[in-house]
C-alpha positions in Angstrom: 37.2 349.5 121.5 40.4 351.7 121.4 39.8 352.5 117.8 36.3 353.6 118.6 37.5 355.8 121.4 40.2 357.2 119.2 37.7 358.1 116.5 35.5 359.8 119.1 38.3 362.0 120.4 39.8 362.7 117.0 43.2 361.1 117.2 45.1 358.8 114.9 42.1 356.7 113.8 40.5 359.7 112.2 43.7 360.2 110.1 43.8 356.5 109.2 40.1 356.6 108.2 40.8 359.6 105.9 43.9 357.9 104.4 42.0 354.7 103.6 39.1 356.6 102.0 41.5 358.6 99.8 43.5 355.4 99.0 40.3 353.9 97.7 40.1 356.6 95.1 43.7 356.3 94.0 45.7 358.5 96.4 49.0 357.3 97.8 51.6 358.5 100.3 55.3 359.0 100.6 57.3 358.6 103.8 60.5 360.5 104.1 63.1 360.3 106.8 64.4 363.6 108.0 66.8 363.5 110.9 66.6 367.3 111.4 63.6 369.6 111.6 65.2 372.0 109.0 65.1 369.2 106.4 61.4 368.4 107.2 60.5 372.1 106.8 62.3 372.2 103.5 60.4 369.2 102.1 57.0 370.8 102.9 57.6 373.6 100.4 
């Protein structure tokens, strides 16, 4: 039930659904630990 509510209001479940759909066609993801915001901003570029 919580997943359905989350999809309805557009929270994390929507992102999970999109990630799963993209994974089915070969996409992947990379998790990176950034203890400071400046490092995270640098990685996005």
